[in-house]
DRENDRENLO-501636 format. One record per residue: residue number from 0; residue in three letters; x, y, z of N, C-alpha, C in turn. Coordinates in nm, 4 decimals, always signed. Example, Ala and Ser with C-alpha at 12.3 -4.5 7.8 and 13.67 -1.06 7.14 Angstrom:
<atoms>
@pos->0, code->ala, neast->+1.3190, nnorth->-0.5690, nup->+0.7800, caeast->+1.2300, canorth->-0.4500, caup->+0.7800, ceast->+1.3200, cnorth->-0.3300, cup->+0.7800
@pos->1, code->ser, neast->+1.2850, nnorth->-0.2250, nup->+0.7080, caeast->+1.3670, canorth->-0.1060, caup->+0.7140, ceast->+1.2900, cnorth->+0.0030, cup->+0.7870
</atoms>
This chain:
<atoms>
@pos->0, code->met, neast->+0.6040, nnorth->+1.0665, nup->-1.2966, caeast->+0.6526, canorth->+1.0569, caup->-1.1661, ceast->+0.5366, cnorth->+0.9942, cup->-1.0820
@pos->1, code->ala, neast->+0.5614, nnorth->+0.8879, nup->-1.0022, caeast->+0.4531, canorth->+0.8226, caup->-0.9115, ceast->+0.4458, cnorth->+0.9070, cup->-0.7910
@pos->2, code->arg, neast->+0.3078, nnorth->+0.9119, nup->-0.7486, caeast->+0.2810, canorth->+0.9985, caup->-0.6496, ceast->+0.2503, cnorth->+0.8811, cup->-0.5285
@pos->3, code->leu, neast->+0.2453, nnorth->+0.7706, nup->-0.5460, caeast->+0.2267, canorth->+0.6646, caup->-0.4472, ceast->+0.3320, cnorth->+0.5658, cup->-0.4610
@pos->4, code->his, neast->+0.3740, nnorth->+0.5220, nup->-0.3302, caeast->+0.4731, canorth->+0.4276, caup->-0.3401, ceast->+0.4536, cnorth->+0.3117, cup->-0.2406
@pos->5, code->val, neast->+0.5032, nnorth->+0.1897, nup->-0.2739, caeast->+0.4854, canorth->+0.0687, caup->-0.2009, ceast->+0.6178, cnorth->+0.0380, cup->-0.1750
@pos->6, code->val, neast->+0.6577, nnorth->+0.0443, nup->-0.0572, caeast->+0.7936, canorth->+0.0258, caup->+0.0004, ceast->+0.7891, cnorth->-0.1031, cup->+0.0786
@pos->7, code->ala, neast->+0.8532, nnorth->-0.2179, nup->+0.0218, caeast->+0.8474, canorth->-0.3538, caup->+0.1128, ceast->+0.9968, cnorth->-0.3600, cup->+0.1417
@pos->8, code->leu, neast->+1.0184, nnorth->-0.3552, nup->+0.2721, caeast->+1.1357, canorth->-0.3945, caup->+0.3264, ceast->+1.1804, cnorth->-0.5289, cup->+0.3575
@pos->9, code->asp, neast->+1.2887, nnorth->-0.5642, nup->+0.3092, caeast->+1.3197, canorth->-0.7065, caup->+0.3509, ceast->+1.2373, cnorth->-0.8109, cup->+0.2621
@pos->10, code->ala, neast->+1.1864, nnorth->-0.7803, nup->+0.1474, caeast->+1.1144, canorth->-0.8920, caup->+0.0964, ceast->+1.1472, cnorth->-0.9179, cup->-0.0671
@pos->11, code->arg, neast->+1.1413, nnorth->-1.0497, nup->-0.0862, caeast->+1.1231, canorth->-1.1107, caup->-0.2290, ceast->+1.0032, cnorth->-1.1705, cup->-0.2460
@pos->12, code->leu, neast->+0.9218, nnorth->-1.1448, nup->-0.3406, caeast->+0.8151, canorth->-1.2017, caup->-0.3686, ceast->+0.7999, cnorth->-1.3338, cup->-0.4553
@pos->13, code->pro, neast->+0.7202, nnorth->-1.4325, nup->-0.4230, caeast->+0.7178, canorth->-1.5395, caup->-0.5046, ceast->+0.6784, cnorth->-1.4937, cup->-0.6641
@pos->14, code->ala, neast->+0.6810, nnorth->-1.5718, nup->-0.7573, caeast->+0.6420, canorth->-1.5349, caup->-0.8820, ceast->+0.4954, cnorth->-1.4910, cup->-0.8922
@pos->15, code->trp, neast->+0.3953, nnorth->-1.5819, nup->-0.8390, caeast->+0.2629, canorth->-1.5425, caup->-0.8305, ceast->+0.2317, cnorth->-1.4105, cup->-0.7667
@pos->16, code->ala, neast->+0.3052, nnorth->-1.3604, nup->-0.6650, caeast->+0.2643, canorth->-1.2428, caup->-0.6022, ceast->+0.3254, cnorth->-1.1277, cup->-0.6807
@pos->17, code->glu, neast->+0.4451, nnorth->-1.1564, nup->-0.7286, caeast->+0.4883, canorth->-1.0510, caup->-0.8199, ceast->+0.4237, cnorth->-1.0114, cup->-0.9377
@pos->18, code->ala, neast->+0.3807, nnorth->-1.1291, nup->-0.9921, caeast->+0.2831, canorth->-1.1123, caup->-1.1165, ceast->+0.1475, cnorth->-1.0343, cup->-1.0774
@pos->19, code->ala, neast->+0.0953, nnorth->-1.0617, nup->-0.9581, caeast->-0.0224, canorth->-0.9872, caup->-0.9268, ceast->+0.0032, cnorth->-0.8498, cup->-0.8968
@pos->20, code->cys, neast->+0.1029, nnorth->-0.8112, nup->-0.8182, caeast->+0.1326, canorth->-0.6839, caup->-0.7932, ceast->+0.1579, cnorth->-0.6002, cup->-0.9201
@pos->21, code->ala, neast->+0.2465, nnorth->-0.6692, nup->-0.9970, caeast->+0.2788, canorth->-0.5926, caup->-1.1241, ceast->+0.1430, cnorth->-0.5633, cup->-1.2101
@pos->22, code->glu, neast->+0.0520, nnorth->-0.6586, nup->-1.2115, caeast->-0.0790, canorth->-0.6407, caup->-1.2815, ceast->-0.1499, cnorth->-0.5143, cup->-1.2291
@pos->23, code->tyr, neast->-0.1662, nnorth->-0.5181, nup->-1.0901, caeast->-0.2379, canorth->-0.3993, caup->-1.0300, ceast->-0.1593, cnorth->-0.2696, cup->-1.0539
@pos->24, code->ala, neast->-0.0404, nnorth->-0.2733, nup->-1.0659, caeast->+0.0392, canorth->-0.1487, caup->-1.0642, ceast->+0.0154, cnorth->-0.1030, cup->-1.2181
@pos->25, code->lys, neast->+0.0128, nnorth->-0.1914, nup->-1.3075, caeast->-0.0084, canorth->-0.1641, caup->-1.4499, ceast->-0.1297, cnorth->-0.1105, cup->-1.4658
@pos->26, code->arg, neast->-0.2241, nnorth->-0.1565, nup->-1.4033, caeast->-0.3707, canorth->-0.1078, caup->-1.4251, ceast->-0.4211, cnorth->+0.0152, cup->-1.3653
@pos->27, code->met, neast->-0.3294, nnorth->+0.0837, nup->-1.2948, caeast->-0.3661, canorth->+0.2103, caup->-1.2065, ceast->-0.4187, cnorth->+0.3217, cup->-1.2939
@pos->28, code->pro, neast->-0.5099, nnorth->+0.3899, nup->-1.2578, caeast->-0.5659, canorth->+0.4879, caup->-1.3170, ceast->-0.4591, cnorth->+0.6049, cup->-1.3528
@pos->29, code->lys, neast->-0.4476, nnorth->+0.6932, nup->-1.4379, caeast->-0.3772, canorth->+0.7953, caup->-1.4792, ceast->-0.3908, cnorth->+0.8905, cup->-1.3457
@pos->30, code->gly, neast->-0.2663, nnorth->+0.9353, nup->-1.2969, caeast->-0.2475, canorth->+1.0218, caup->-1.1785, ceast->-0.2289, cnorth->+0.9573, cup->-1.0427
@pos->31, code->tyr, neast->-0.2445, nnorth->+0.7916, nup->-1.0567, caeast->-0.2214, canorth->+0.7110, caup->-0.9448, ceast->-0.1125, cnorth->+0.5987, cup->-0.9621
@pos->32, code->gln, neast->-0.0223, nnorth->+0.6502, nup->-1.0429, caeast->+0.0903, canorth->+0.5536, caup->-1.0691, ceast->+0.1624, cnorth->+0.5130, cup->-0.9130
@pos->33, code->val, neast->+0.2105, nnorth->+0.3853, nup->-0.9315, caeast->+0.2622, canorth->+0.3347, caup->-0.8039, ceast->+0.4146, cnorth->+0.2808, cup->-0.8402
@pos->34, code->ala, neast->+0.5082, nnorth->+0.3316, nup->-0.7565, caeast->+0.6303, canorth->+0.2878, caup->-0.7737, ceast->+0.6502, cnorth->+0.1862, cup->-0.6695
@pos->35, code->arg, neast->+0.7075, nnorth->+0.0754, nup->-0.6840, caeast->+0.7325, canorth->-0.0334, caup->-0.5935, ceast->+0.8894, cnorth->-0.0240, cup->-0.5738
@pos->36, code->thr, neast->+0.9173, nnorth->-0.0318, nup->-0.4511, caeast->+1.0773, canorth->-0.0255, caup->-0.4068, ceast->+1.1014, cnorth->-0.0870, cup->-0.2850
@pos->37, code->asp, neast->+1.2205, nnorth->-0.0860, nup->-0.2424, caeast->+1.2641, canorth->-0.1402, caup->-0.0919, ceast->+1.3342, cnorth->-0.0182, cup->-0.0293
@pos->38, code->ala, neast->+1.3338, nnorth->+0.1074, nup->-0.0952, caeast->+1.4023, canorth->+0.2070, caup->-0.0107, ceast->+1.2797, cnorth->+0.3103, cup->+0.0290
@pos->39, code->leu, neast->+1.2870, nnorth->+0.3407, nup->+0.1502, caeast->+1.1880, canorth->+0.4614, caup->+0.1883, ceast->+1.2210, cnorth->+0.5993, cup->+0.1173
@pos->40, code->pro, neast->+1.1286, nnorth->+0.6599, nup->+0.0409, caeast->+1.1527, canorth->+0.7915, caup->-0.0262, ceast->+1.1599, cnorth->+0.8910, cup->+0.0944
@pos->41, code->lys, neast->+1.2290, nnorth->+1.0082, nup->+0.0457, caeast->+1.2487, canorth->+1.1244, caup->+0.1494, ceast->+1.1368, cnorth->+1.2181, cup->+0.1289
@pos->42, code->lys, neast->+1.0871, nnorth->+1.2866, nup->+0.2433, caeast->+1.0028, canorth->+1.3707, caup->+0.2413, ceast->+0.8466, cnorth->+1.3461, cup->+0.1824
@pos->43, code->ile, neast->+0.8135, nnorth->+1.2279, nup->+0.2131, caeast->+0.6740, canorth->+1.1886, caup->+0.1687, ceast->+0.6062, cnorth->+1.1341, cup->+0.2824
@pos->44, code->arg, neast->+0.4747, nnorth->+1.1467, nup->+0.2887, caeast->+0.4027, canorth->+1.1015, caup->+0.3887, ceast->+0.4114, cnorth->+0.9572, cup->+0.4061
@pos->45, code->ile, neast->+0.4220, nnorth->+0.8958, nup->+0.5106, caeast->+0.4398, canorth->+0.7743, caup->+0.5400, ceast->+0.3107, cnorth->+0.6983, cup->+0.6089
@pos->46, code->val, neast->+0.2711, nnorth->+0.5949, nup->+0.5401, caeast->+0.1494, canorth->+0.5116, caup->+0.6069, ceast->+0.2252, cnorth->+0.3736, cup->+0.6315
@pos->47, code->ala, neast->+0.2530, nnorth->+0.3459, nup->+0.7549, caeast->+0.3062, canorth->+0.2168, caup->+0.7934, ceast->+0.2109, cnorth->+0.0974, cup->+0.8038
@pos->48, code->leu, neast->+0.2183, nnorth->-0.0092, nup->+0.7562, caeast->+0.1315, canorth->-0.1277, caup->+0.7624, ceast->+0.1759, cnorth->-0.1903, cup->+0.9177
@pos->49, code->asp, neast->+0.0735, nnorth->-0.2126, nup->+0.9826, caeast->+0.1150, canorth->-0.2691, caup->+1.1082, ceast->-0.0184, cnorth->-0.3382, cup->+1.1690
@pos->50, code->glu, neast->-0.0136, nnorth->-0.4642, nup->+1.2326, caeast->-0.0971, canorth->-0.5337, caup->+1.2800, ceast->-0.1939, cnorth->-0.4577, cup->+1.3887
@pos->51, code->arg, neast->-0.1286, nnorth->-0.3585, nup->+1.4391, caeast->-0.2027, canorth->-0.2782, caup->+1.5534, ceast->-0.2533, cnorth->-0.1389, cup->+1.5061
@pos->52, code->gly, neast->-0.2547, nnorth->-0.1226, nup->+1.3625, caeast->-0.2803, canorth->-0.0007, caup->+1.3051, ceast->-0.4379, cnorth->+0.0061, cup->+1.2998
@pos->53, code->lys, neast->-0.4913, nnorth->+0.1146, nup->+1.2303, caeast->-0.6145, canorth->+0.1629, caup->+1.2115, ceast->-0.7004, cnorth->+0.0845, cup->+1.1087
@pos->54, code->asp, neast->-0.8282, nnorth->+0.0466, nup->+1.1198, caeast->-0.8863, canorth->-0.0308, caup->+1.0061, ceast->-0.9541, cnorth->+0.0946, cup->+0.9464
@pos->55, code->leu, neast->-0.9544, nnorth->+0.0892, nup->+0.8166, caeast->-1.0316, canorth->+0.1806, caup->+0.7339, ceast->-1.1182, cnorth->+0.1104, cup->+0.6229
@pos->56, code->thr, neast->-1.2309, nnorth->+0.1809, nup->+0.5917, caeast->-1.3209, canorth->+0.1280, caup->+0.4916, ceast->-1.2529, cnorth->+0.1791, cup->+0.3596
@pos->57, code->thr, neast->-1.2921, nnorth->+0.1232, nup->+0.2389, caeast->-1.2304, canorth->+0.1707, caup->+0.1048, ceast->-1.2454, cnorth->+0.3153, cup->+0.0808
@pos->58, code->val, neast->-1.3550, nnorth->+0.3759, nup->+0.1320, caeast->-1.3730, canorth->+0.5148, caup->+0.1026, ceast->-1.2752, cnorth->+0.6029, cup->+0.2013
@pos->59, code->gln, neast->-1.2560, nnorth->+0.5684, nup->+0.3244, caeast->-1.1557, canorth->+0.6234, caup->+0.3968, ceast->-1.0149, cnorth->+0.6122, cup->+0.3459
@pos->60, code->phe, neast->-0.9839, nnorth->+0.4966, nup->+0.3078, caeast->-0.8638, canorth->+0.4430, caup->+0.2473, ceast->-0.8336, cnorth->+0.5317, cup->+0.1164
@pos->61, code->ala, neast->-0.9464, nnorth->+0.5495, nup->+0.0388, caeast->-0.9229, canorth->+0.6501, caup->-0.0734, ceast->-0.8572, cnorth->+0.7719, cup->-0.0558
@pos->62, code->glu, neast->-0.9051, nnorth->+0.8352, nup->+0.0518, caeast->-0.8683, canorth->+0.9732, caup->+0.0897, ceast->-0.7012, cnorth->+0.9769, cup->+0.0956
@pos->63, code->leu, neast->-0.6368, nnorth->+0.8618, nup->+0.1496, caeast->-0.5010, canorth->+0.8637, caup->+0.1446, ceast->-0.4139, cnorth->+0.8899, cup->+0.0078
@pos->64, code->leu, neast->-0.5006, nnorth->+0.8469, nup->-0.0853, caeast->-0.4393, canorth->+0.8546, caup->-0.2035, ceast->-0.4392, cnorth->+0.9930, cup->-0.2631
@pos->65, code->lys, neast->-0.5014, nnorth->+1.0793, nup->-0.2025, caeast->-0.5254, canorth->+1.2264, caup->-0.2467, ceast->-0.3700, cnorth->+1.2980, cup->-0.2405
@pos->66, code->ala, neast->-0.2761, nnorth->+1.2505, nup->-0.1589, caeast->-0.1490, canorth->+1.3143, caup->-0.1553, ceast->-0.0349, cnorth->+1.2146, cup->-0.1703
@pos->67, code->glu, neast->+0.0715, nnorth->+1.2716, nup->-0.2031, caeast->+0.1958, canorth->+1.1539, caup->-0.2147, ceast->+0.2104, cnorth->+1.0995, cup->-0.0918
@pos->68, code->thr, neast->+0.2228, nnorth->+0.9606, nup->-0.0918, caeast->+0.2002, canorth->+0.8748, caup->+0.0203, ceast->+0.2926, cnorth->+0.7635, cup->-0.0269
@pos->69, code->ala, neast->+0.3836, nnorth->+0.7091, nup->+0.0875, caeast->+0.4588, canorth->+0.5768, caup->+0.0680, ceast->+0.3939, cnorth->+0.4862, cup->+0.1875
@pos->70, code->phe, neast->+0.3359, nnorth->+0.3863, nup->+0.1313, caeast->+0.2816, canorth->+0.2642, caup->+0.1940, ceast->+0.4155, cnorth->+0.1711, cup->+0.2448
@pos->71, code->val, neast->+0.4446, nnorth->+0.1519, nup->+0.3684, caeast->+0.5659, canorth->+0.0706, caup->+0.4105, ceast->+0.5132, cnorth->-0.0513, cup->+0.4663
@pos->72, code->ile, neast->+0.5789, nnorth->-0.1741, nup->+0.4070, caeast->+0.5367, canorth->-0.2887, caup->+0.4551, ceast->+0.6708, cnorth->-0.3522, cup->+0.5160
@pos->73, code->gly, neast->+0.6965, nnorth->-0.4108, nup->+0.6353, caeast->+0.7953, canorth->-0.4363, caup->+0.7190, ceast->+0.8164, cnorth->-0.5799, cup->+0.6537
@pos->74, code->gly, neast->+0.9454, nnorth->-0.6269, nup->+0.7251, caeast->+0.9878, canorth->-0.7734, caup->+0.6980, ceast->+0.9102, cnorth->-0.8767, cup->+0.7815
@pos->75, code->ala, neast->+0.9866, nnorth->-0.9757, nup->+0.8128, caeast->+0.9163, canorth->-1.0810, caup->+0.8880, ceast->+0.9137, cnorth->-1.0366, cup->+1.0434
@pos->76, code->gly, neast->+1.0130, nnorth->-0.9553, nup->+1.0794, caeast->+1.0180, canorth->-0.8972, caup->+1.2239, ceast->+0.9133, cnorth->-0.7775, cup->+1.2300
@pos->77, code->gly, neast->+0.8442, nnorth->-0.7252, nup->+1.1262, caeast->+0.7679, canorth->-0.6140, caup->+1.1372, ceast->+0.8735, cnorth->-0.4855, cup->+1.1041
@pos->78, code->leu, neast->+0.7986, nnorth->-0.3711, nup->+1.1433, caeast->+0.8799, canorth->-0.2509, caup->+1.1023, ceast->+0.9660, cnorth->-0.1953, cup->+1.2262
@pos->79, code->gln, neast->+1.0582, nnorth->-0.1257, nup->+1.1985, caeast->+1.1360, canorth->-0.0774, caup->+1.3038, ceast->+1.0632, cnorth->+0.0299, cup->+1.3752
@pos->80, code->ala, neast->+1.0912, nnorth->+0.0726, nup->+1.5099, caeast->+1.0134, canorth->+0.1552, caup->+1.5975, ceast->+1.0174, cnorth->+0.2881, cup->+1.5260
@pos->81, code->glu, neast->+1.1436, nnorth->+0.3373, nup->+1.4695, caeast->+1.1625, canorth->+0.4760, caup->+1.4150, ceast->+1.0688, cnorth->+0.4904, cup->+1.2935
@pos->82, code->val, neast->+1.0495, nnorth->+0.3786, nup->+1.2175, caeast->+0.9654, canorth->+0.3995, caup->+1.0927, ceast->+0.8207, cnorth->+0.4296, cup->+1.1369
@pos->83, code->lys, neast->+0.7793, nnorth->+0.3462, nup->+1.2319, caeast->+0.6504, canorth->+0.3659, caup->+1.2948, ceast->+0.6151, cnorth->+0.5013, cup->+1.3483
@pos->84, code->ala, neast->+0.7356, nnorth->+0.5436, nup->+1.4338, caeast->+0.7010, canorth->+0.6814, caup->+1.5069, ceast->+0.7172, cnorth->+0.7979, cup->+1.3911
@pos->85, code->ala, neast->+0.7653, nnorth->+0.7944, nup->+1.2639, caeast->+0.7836, canorth->+0.8775, caup->+1.1777, ceast->+0.6343, cnorth->+0.8792, cup->+1.0860
@pos->86, code->ala, neast->+0.5563, nnorth->+0.7685, nup->+1.0944, caeast->+0.4617, canorth->+0.7521, caup->+1.0037, ceast->+0.3366, cnorth->+0.8449, cup->+1.0314
@pos->87, code->phe, neast->+0.2633, nnorth->+0.8693, nup->+0.9458, caeast->+0.1466, canorth->+0.9836, caup->+0.9519, ceast->+0.0356, cnorth->+0.8824, cup->+1.0135
@pos->88, code->met, neast->+0.0448, nnorth->+0.7542, nup->+0.9848, caeast->-0.0654, canorth->+0.6707, caup->+1.0393, ceast->-0.0054, cnorth->+0.5320, cup->+1.0231
@pos->89, code->leu, neast->-0.0590, nnorth->+0.4398, nup->+1.1177, caeast->-0.0483, canorth->+0.3024, caup->+1.1025, ceast->-0.1756, cnorth->+0.2350, cup->+1.0756
@pos->90, code->leu, neast->-0.1569, nnorth->+0.1510, nup->+0.9715, caeast->-0.2654, canorth->+0.1090, caup->+0.8800, ceast->-0.2680, cnorth->-0.0500, cup->+0.8955
@pos->91, code->arg, neast->-0.3811, nnorth->-0.1064, nup->+0.9446, caeast->-0.3951, canorth->-0.2505, caup->+0.9351, ceast->-0.4746, cnorth->-0.2950, cup->+0.8214
@pos->92, code->leu, neast->-0.4356, nnorth->-0.3865, nup->+0.7226, caeast->-0.4981, canorth->-0.4476, caup->+0.6264, ceast->-0.5853, cnorth->-0.5507, cup->+0.6771
@pos->93, code->ser, neast->-0.5915, nnorth->-0.6300, nup->+0.7759, caeast->-0.6653, canorth->-0.7215, caup->+0.8305, ceast->-0.6324, cnorth->-0.7602, cup->+0.9697
@pos->94, code->ser, neast->-0.7378, nnorth->-0.7976, nup->+1.0196, caeast->-0.7217, canorth->-0.8438, caup->+1.1655, ceast->-0.6486, cnorth->-0.9769, cup->+1.1672
@pos->95, code->leu, neast->-0.6553, nnorth->-1.0476, nup->+1.0388, caeast->-0.5797, canorth->-1.1894, caup->+1.0270, ceast->-0.4417, cnorth->-1.1485, cup->+0.9930
@pos->96, code->thr, neast->-0.3358, nnorth->-1.2593, nup->+1.0269, caeast->-0.1960, canorth->-1.2318, caup->+1.0072, ceast->-0.1964, cnorth->-1.2761, cup->+0.8476
@pos->97, code->leu, neast->-0.1393, nnorth->-1.2001, nup->+0.7583, caeast->-0.1207, canorth->-1.2290, caup->+0.6399, ceast->+0.0412, cnorth->-1.2573, cup->+0.6113
@pos->98, code->pro, neast->+0.0510, nnorth->-1.3257, nup->+0.5268, caeast->+0.1939, canorth->-1.3727, caup->+0.4660, ceast->+0.2383, cnorth->-1.2391, cup->+0.3924
@pos->99, code->his, neast->+0.3864, nnorth->-1.2083, nup->+0.4013, caeast->+0.4305, canorth->-1.0873, caup->+0.3411, ceast->+0.3796, cnorth->-1.0770, cup->+0.1998
@pos->100, code->ala, neast->+0.3996, nnorth->-1.1915, nup->+0.1214, caeast->+0.3644, canorth->-1.1715, caup->-0.0240, ceast->+0.2207, cnorth->-1.1331, cup->-0.0280
@pos->101, code->leu, neast->+0.1371, nnorth->-1.2041, nup->+0.0314, caeast->-0.0156, canorth->-1.1728, caup->+0.0176, ceast->-0.0433, cnorth->-1.0360, cup->+0.0761
@pos->102, code->ala, neast->+0.0335, nnorth->-0.9687, nup->+0.1664, caeast->-0.0126, canorth->-0.8380, caup->+0.2072, ceast->+0.0233, cnorth->-0.7512, cup->+0.0972
@pos->103, code->gln, neast->+0.1215, nnorth->-0.7571, nup->+0.0306, caeast->+0.1589, canorth->-0.6762, caup->-0.0976, ceast->+0.0516, cnorth->-0.6752, cup->-0.1946
@pos->104, code->val, neast->+0.0071, nnorth->-0.8073, nup->-0.2258, caeast->-0.1187, canorth->-0.7993, caup->-0.3353, ceast->-0.2319, cnorth->-0.7431, cup->-0.2738
@pos->105, code->val, neast->-0.2685, nnorth->-0.7506, nup->-0.1414, caeast->-0.3933, canorth->-0.7106, caup->-0.0976, ceast->-0.3720, cnorth->-0.5464, cup->-0.0958
@pos->106, code->leu, neast->-0.2630, nnorth->-0.4919, nup->-0.0477, caeast->-0.2271, canorth->-0.3441, caup->-0.0562, ceast->-0.2374, cnorth->-0.2980, cup->-0.2021
@pos->107, code->leu, neast->-0.1771, nnorth->-0.3571, nup->-0.2853, caeast->-0.1791, canorth->-0.3058, caup->-0.4348, ceast->-0.3389, cnorth->-0.3132, cup->-0.4843
@pos->108, code->glu, neast->-0.4122, nnorth->-0.4225, nup->-0.4525, caeast->-0.5441, canorth->-0.4254, caup->-0.5066, ceast->-0.6132, cnorth->-0.3254, cup->-0.4400
@pos->109, code->gln, neast->-0.6161, nnorth->-0.2838, nup->-0.3156, caeast->-0.6832, canorth->-0.1849, caup->-0.2438, ceast->-0.6446, cnorth->-0.0526, cup->-0.2913
@pos->110, code->ile, neast->-0.5210, nnorth->-0.0203, nup->-0.3251, caeast->-0.4764, canorth->+0.0970, caup->-0.3863, ceast->-0.5516, cnorth->+0.1068, cup->-0.5252
@pos->111, code->tyr, neast->-0.5499, nnorth->+0.0034, nup->-0.5880, caeast->-0.6273, canorth->+0.0184, caup->-0.7278, ceast->-0.7761, cnorth->+0.0376, cup->-0.7169
@pos->112, code->arg, neast->-0.8382, nnorth->-0.0394, nup->-0.6132, caeast->-0.9785, canorth->-0.0146, caup->-0.5922, ceast->-1.0173, cnorth->+0.1329, cup->-0.5489
@pos->113, code->ala, neast->-0.9200, nnorth->+0.1847, nup->-0.4604, caeast->-0.9410, canorth->+0.3230, caup->-0.4234, ceast->-0.9189, cnorth->+0.4263, cup->-0.5268
@pos->114, code->ala, neast->-0.8118, nnorth->+0.4143, nup->-0.6091, caeast->-0.7886, canorth->+0.4867, caup->-0.7247, ceast->-0.9050, cnorth->+0.4847, cup->-0.8231
@pos->115, code->thr, neast->-0.9693, nnorth->+0.3646, nup->-0.8541, caeast->-1.0678, canorth->+0.3588, caup->-0.9424, ceast->-1.1975, cnorth->+0.4340, cup->-0.8921
@pos->116, code->leu, neast->-1.2142, nnorth->+0.4148, nup->-0.7521, caeast->-1.3222, canorth->+0.5008, caup->-0.6795, ceast->-1.3055, cnorth->+0.6378, cup->-0.7122
@pos->117, code->leu, neast->-1.2039, nnorth->+0.6907, nup->-0.6832, caeast->-1.1703, canorth->+0.8290, caup->-0.6942, ceast->-1.1835, cnorth->+0.8841, cup->-0.8418
@pos->118, code->thr, neast->-1.1585, nnorth->+0.7983, nup->-0.9368, caeast->-1.1775, canorth->+0.8296, caup->-1.0710, ceast->-1.3095, cnorth->+0.8038, cup->-1.1445
@pos->119, code->gly, neast->-1.4145, nnorth->+0.7369, nup->-1.0638, caeast->-1.5420, canorth->+0.7082, caup->-1.0962, ceast->-1.5448, cnorth->+0.5940, cup->-1.1936
@pos->120, code->his, neast->-1.4450, nnorth->+0.5063, nup->-1.1804, caeast->-1.4594, canorth->+0.3661, caup->-1.2524, ceast->-1.5423, cnorth->+0.2713, cup->-1.1815
@pos->121, code->pro, neast->-1.6272, nnorth->+0.1745, nup->-1.2407, caeast->-1.7135, canorth->+0.0966, caup->-1.1646, ceast->-1.6606, cnorth->-0.0143, cup->-1.0922
@pos->122, code->tyr, neast->-1.5152, nnorth->-0.0286, nup->-1.0876, caeast->-1.4628, canorth->-0.1469, caup->-1.0258, ceast->-1.5257, cnorth->-0.1530, cup->-0.8765
@pos->123, code->his, neast->-1.5127, nnorth->-0.0473, nup->-0.8136, caeast->-1.5538, canorth->-0.0851, caup->-0.6660, ceast->-1.7166, cnorth->-0.0509, cup->-0.6656
@pos->124, code->arg, neast->-1.7697, nnorth->-0.1591, nup->-0.5917, caeast->-1.9279, canorth->-0.1495, caup->-0.5940, ceast->-1.9160, cnorth->-0.1330, cup->-0.4260
@pos->125, code->gly, neast->-1.9629, nnorth->-0.0039, nup->-0.3633, caeast->-1.9754, canorth->+0.0147, caup->-0.2515, ceast->-2.1090, cnorth->-0.0052, cup->-0.1959
</atoms>
């Protein structure tokens, strides 16, 4: 069972982004499996991606992976206010505006990077 969830609301990924996300999801270390879905799981800590969210370092981001978490990405209009209000944290991936597909790829790569950091794999060079 996945402990981490990437929830992409209102999103269809182009083939290149789908392939990249699937590759990072497949490479996750044991214990850090990621379920990708378009439905918000129940009773899970929510981290909502938002342009006004908090910036984290990789080490700080890795702390989020220590508990079951759903990372939620909104559609073109962003996330609904109630999703943001229910979130444990608002997180910004970048100060730049990222296309939805690229945001998902960046998020999966960062989850992979943080998981390898936590498991002692040399992928992350801090």
